[in-house]
C-alpha positions as CSV (number, residue, x, y, z in Angstrom):
1,X,-60.5,26.0,14.0
2,X,-58.1,28.5,12.5
3,X,-59.5,32.0,13.4
4,X,-58.5,35.3,11.1
5,X,-58.9,38.0,13.5
6,X,-58.5,41.4,12.2
7,X,-57.1,44.4,14.8
8,X,-55.1,41.5,16.5
9,X,-52.7,44.0,17.6
10,X,-55.0,46.3,19.7
11,X,-56.2,46.2,23.2
12,X,-59.2,43.7,22.7
13,X,-57.2,41.9,19.8
14,X,-54.2,40.9,22.0
15,X,-56.8,39.4,24.8
16,X,-58.5,37.5,22.4
17,X,-56.0,36.0,20.4
18,X,-54.7,34.8,24.3
19,X,-58.3,33.4,24.7
20,X,-58.7,31.7,21.2
21,X,-55.4,30.1,22.1
22,X,-56.3,29.1,25.6
23,X,-59.5,27.3,24.0
24,X,-57.8,25.6,21.5
25,X,-58.0,27.2,18.6
26,X,-55.2,28.5,15.8
27,X,-55.7,32.6,15.7
28,X,-54.3,34.1,12.5
29,X,-53.5,37.5,13.4
30,X,-53.4,40.1,10.9
31,X,-50.7,42.5,10.7
32,X,-51.3,46.0,12.5
33,X,-52.1,49.2,10.3
34,X,-49.0,50.0,9.7
35,X,-48.3,46.9,7.7
36,X,-51.7,46.2,6.5
37,X,-54.6,48.7,6.0
38,X,-57.6,46.8,6.5
39,X,-59.4,48.7,3.4
40,X,-56.9,48.0,0.9
41,X,-58.4,44.9,-0.6
42,X,-55.9,43.7,-3.2
43,X,-53.4,43.6,0.1
44,X,-55.7,42.0,2.4
45,X,-56.4,39.1,-0.3
46,X,-52.5,38.9,-0.8
47,X,-51.9,38.4,2.5
48,X,-54.7,36.3,3.5
49,X,-54.2,33.9,0.6
50,X,-50.5,33.6,1.8
51,X,-51.6,32.7,5.3
52,X,-53.7,29.9,4.4
53,X,-57.9,30.3,4.1
54,X,-59.7,30.7,7.9
55,X,-62.4,28.6,9.2
56,X,-63.6,31.8,11.0
57,X,-62.9,35.4,11.1
58,X,-63.2,37.8,14.1
59,X,-63.1,41.5,12.9
60,X,-62.3,43.6,15.6
61,X,-60.1,46.3,13.0
62,X,-61.4,49.7,13.3
63,X,-61.5,53.3,14.5
64,X,-62.5,52.4,18.5
65,X,-62.2,55.9,20.2
66,X,-65.5,58.1,20.2
67,X,-63.5,61.5,20.0
68,X,-61.2,60.3,17.3
69,X,-64.2,59.1,15.1
70,X,-65.7,63.1,16.3
71,X,-62.4,64.6,14.8
72,X,-62.0,62.8,11.8
73,X,-65.3,61.3,10.6
74,X,-64.3,60.5,6.8
75,X,-61.5,58.5,8.7
76,X,-64.1,56.7,11.2
77,X,-66.3,55.8,7.9
78,X,-63.7,54.7,5.7
79,X,-61.7,52.1,8.4
80,X,-65.0,51.2,10.1
81,X,-67.4,50.6,7.1
82,X,-64.8,50.1,4.2
83,X,-62.7,47.7,6.6
84,X,-65.9,45.9,6.6
85,X,-66.7,45.6,3.6
86,X,-63.0,44.9,2.3
87,X,-62.8,41.9,4.8
88,X,-66.7,40.4,3.2
89,X,-65.5,41.1,-0.4
90,X,-62.1,39.0,-0.1
91,X,-63.6,36.2,1.5
92,X,-65.9,36.3,-1.3
93,X,-63.2,36.5,-4.0
94,X,-61.4,33.9,-2.3
95,X,-64.4,31.4,-2.7
96,X,-64.9,31.2,1.0
97,X,-67.9,31.5,3.8
98,X,-66.2,31.4,7.1
99,X,-68.9,32.5,10.0
100,X,-67.7,35.9,10.6
101,X,-67.9,38.1,14.1
102,X,-68.1,41.6,13.6
103,X,-67.4,43.6,16.9
104,X,-69.8,46.6,16.9
105,X,-70.8,49.1,19.5
106,X,-73.7,50.1,21.9
107,X,-73.0,52.9,20.5
108,X,-75.4,52.6,17.8
109,X,-78.3,53.0,20.5
110,X,-77.1,56.7,21.2
111,X,-78.2,58.3,24.2
112,X,-81.5,56.7,25.7
113,X,-83.9,57.9,27.9
114,X,-84.2,56.1,31.5
115,X,-87.7,54.3,30.3
116,X,-85.4,52.7,27.6
117,X,-83.4,50.7,29.5
118,X,-82.3,48.1,29.7
119,X,-81.5,48.4,26.1
120,X,-82.2,45.2,24.3
121,X,-81.5,43.8,20.5
122,X,-84.8,45.1,19.5
123,X,-84.1,48.6,21.3
124,X,-84.2,51.5,18.3
125,X,-81.3,52.6,16.8
126,X,-80.2,56.1,17.6
127,X,-76.7,57.2,17.0
128,X,-75.8,60.8,16.5
129,X,-72.0,61.0,16.9
130,X,-69.8,59.9,14.2
131,X,-68.4,57.0,15.7
132,X,-71.8,55.6,16.7
133,X,-73.0,56.1,13.1
134,X,-70.2,54.4,11.6
135,X,-71.1,51.6,13.6
136,X,-74.6,51.6,12.2
137,X,-73.2,51.6,8.7
138,X,-70.9,48.7,9.5
139,X,-74.0,46.9,10.7
140,X,-75.5,47.3,7.8
141,X,-72.5,46.0,5.4
142,X,-72.4,43.0,7.5
143,X,-76.0,42.2,7.5
144,X,-75.9,42.5,3.8
145,X,-73.3,39.8,3.0
146,X,-75.0,37.9,5.1
147,X,-78.1,38.3,3.3
148,X,-76.6,38.6,-0.2
149,X,-73.8,36.3,-0.4
150,X,-74.9,33.6,2.4
151,X,-72.1,34.6,5.2
152,X,-73.0,33.4,8.7
153,X,-72.6,36.7,10.6
154,X,-72.6,37.5,14.0
155,X,-72.8,41.5,15.1
156,X,-72.0,42.3,18.5
157,X,-73.4,45.4,20.4
158,X,-70.4,45.2,22.7
159,X,-70.7,48.0,25.5
160,X,-67.9,49.7,27.7
161,X,-64.9,47.6,28.5
162,X,-61.8,48.0,30.0
163,X,-58.6,46.0,31.5
164,X,-55.3,46.3,31.7
165,X,-53.4,47.5,28.0
166,X,-56.1,49.4,27.1
167,X,-55.1,53.1,26.0
168,X,-55.0,55.9,28.9
169,X,-57.4,58.1,26.4
170,X,-60.1,55.9,27.3
171,X,-61.8,56.8,30.5
172,X,-60.9,54.1,33.4
173,X,-57.2,54.1,32.5
174,X,-57.3,57.7,32.2
175,X,-58.5,57.9,35.3
176,X,-56.5,55.2,36.9
177,X,-53.1,57.8,35.8
178,X,-54.8,60.7,37.3
179,X,-55.2,58.9,41.1
180,X,-51.5,57.8,40.5
181,X,-50.3,61.3,39.8
182,X,-51.9,61.8,43.3
183,X,-50.3,59.1,44.7
184,X,-47.1,60.4,43.4
185,X,-47.4,63.9,44.6
186,X,-47.8,65.1,40.9
187,X,-51.5,66.3,41.8
188,X,-53.6,67.1,44.7
189,X,-56.9,66.8,42.7
190,X,-58.5,64.6,40.0
191,X,-59.7,66.1,37.3
192,X,-62.9,64.9,35.5
193,X,-66.0,65.0,33.3
194,X,-69.1,64.3,34.4
195,X,-68.5,61.7,37.2
196,X,-72.4,61.0,37.8
197,X,-72.8,59.2,35.0
198,X,-73.8,55.4,35.0
199,X,-72.3,52.8,32.5
200,X,-72.2,49.0,32.0
201,X,-68.7,48.3,32.1
202,X,-67.1,45.1,31.5
203,X,-63.7,43.3,31.9
204,X,-62.2,42.5,28.4
205,X,-61.2,39.1,29.1
206,X,-65.2,38.5,29.6
207,X,-65.7,40.1,26.5
208,X,-63.4,38.2,24.3
209,X,-64.4,35.1,26.1
210,X,-68.1,35.9,24.8
211,X,-66.9,36.8,21.3
212,X,-64.8,33.1,21.4
213,X,-68.1,31.8,22.6
214,X,-70.2,33.5,19.8
215,X,-67.7,32.4,17.2
216,X,-67.5,28.6,18.1
217,X,-71.5,28.9,18.1
218,X,-71.6,30.4,14.8
219,X,-69.2,27.7,13.6
220,X,-71.6,24.9,14.7
221,X,-74.7,26.1,13.6
222,X,-75.6,26.7,17.3
223,X,-76.9,30.5,16.5
224,X,-79.8,29.1,14.5
225,X,-79.9,32.4,12.1
226,X,-77.8,33.3,9.5
227,X,-77.2,36.7,10.7
228,X,-76.7,37.3,14.6
229,X,-76.9,41.0,16.5
230,X,-76.3,40.4,20.5
231,X,-75.4,42.6,23.1
232,X,-71.9,42.2,25.2
233,X,-73.0,43.5,28.7
234,X,-72.6,43.1,31.9
235,X,-76.3,44.4,32.5
236,X,-75.2,46.6,35.5
237,X,-73.8,50.1,35.8
238,X,-71.3,51.8,37.9
239,X,-70.9,55.9,37.9
240,X,-67.6,57.5,36.9
241,X,-67.3,58.6,40.6
242,X,-67.6,55.0,42.1
243,X,-64.7,54.2,39.4
244,X,-62.6,56.8,40.7
245,X,-63.5,56.5,44.4
246,X,-62.1,52.5,43.9
247,X,-59.1,53.9,42.3
248,X,-58.3,55.9,45.1
249,X,-59.0,53.0,47.5
250,X,-56.1,50.8,45.7
251,X,-53.8,53.6,45.8
252,X,-54.0,54.3,49.2
253,X,-54.9,58.2,48.5
254,X,-58.0,60.6,48.9
255,X,-58.6,63.7,46.8
256,X,-61.1,65.7,45.4
257,X,-62.8,65.5,42.3
258,X,-62.6,68.7,40.0
259,X,-64.7,69.0,37.1
260,X,-62.8,70.3,33.6
261,X,-65.2,71.6,31.4
262,X,-62.8,70.4,28.6
263,X,-63.7,66.5,29.7
264,X,-67.6,67.2,29.8
265,X,-69.5,65.2,26.8
266,X,-72.4,67.8,26.0
267,X,-75.8,65.8,25.7
268,X,-74.5,62.5,27.1
269,X,-76.9,60.0,28.5
270,X,-77.2,59.6,32.7
271,X,-77.3,56.3,32.2
272,X,-76.5,53.5,29.7
273,X,-77.1,49.6,30.4
274,X,-77.6,46.6,28.0
275,X,-79.8,43.5,29.0
276,X,-77.5,40.6,27.9
277,X,-80.0,37.8,27.9
278,X,-79.8,36.9,24.8
279,X,-75.9,36.2,24.7
280,X,-76.4,34.2,28.0
281,X,-79.1,32.1,25.8
282,X,-77.1,31.4,23.0
283,X,-73.8,30.7,24.8
284,X,-74.5,30.0,28.6
285,X,-72.0,33.3,29.2
286,X,-71.7,34.9,32.3
287,X,-69.4,37.8,33.6
288,X,-66.7,36.1,36.0
289,X,-64.3,39.0,36.8
290,X,-65.6,41.5,39.4
291,X,-65.4,45.0,38.3
292,X,-63.1,45.7,41.8
293,X,-60.7,43.0,40.2
294,X,-60.9,44.6,36.8
295,X,-60.1,48.3,38.2
296,X,-57.3,46.6,40.5
297,X,-55.7,45.2,37.6
298,X,-56.1,48.7,35.6
299,X,-54.4,50.6,38.5
300,X,-51.7,48.1,38.6
301,X,-51.2,48.1,35.0
302,X,-51.0,52.0,34.9
303,X,-48.3,52.1,37.9
304,X,-46.1,49.6,35.7
305,X,-46.8,51.9,32.6
306,X,-45.8,55.0,34.4
307,X,-42.7,53.4,35.7
308,X,-41.5,52.2,32.4
309,X,-42.0,55.6,31.8
310,X,-39.8,57.3,34.0
């Protein structure tokens, strides 16, 4: 199956391209934003026409880091919403209706109360920050494309995921670098925000396997719905403190965690945990990579990156 992948040069995109190839598919990676603005419909149409029409689409391109969206909400809306609209409009003008997986976010659920956990696909949508709001609007665009134009659509609500190659602005690789600084004798403490919060954390390699299984099911009619919204979650949580302690163990160091007020996010939920029952029901997906292995791989990746930088 020929699968057009937007955001293919990003963290998740690179892993997805490898997963599709391993699954026997032919990924068609879209160029990165320095070459192709995903919101530019004429350029996207021209590029996609030359590359050959796809059998399926996985739309990953967008603003993926919450603080980036907070700092520039207009850009988050332009890219996350406008880019999604452009993908559907270009496919429609080209006269094709392939299944489209839109990679959304659990941020649409906002900051749930403990009594609301685990979050299911029927949980209230209550985003309060720019990133989550942009992903809510993205979902609306995808739903309209399905209802109005007949696209088979899968919208994922993906919970936190990490792995080798993730930008160090994200919490796990950021913590890995701070622990590494202690190991290298460059710091005596590990600065952090609220380390007591607990998050549903998956390995990116498990997440892209879920995406592959979902787009395969959509392409073969296995989802039994024109538009399917599905959580991609591990169903378990870990605290940020536990993550730091595991990274310290890999590094062979002991260091205090010091709260940095600049890193504390005001009003964030104590725990966010997803229900993955629907994903398992639809695809038989189960997480395969233990989170300890994920953290070990992230720390090794940080060591390699810092060595190459130095």
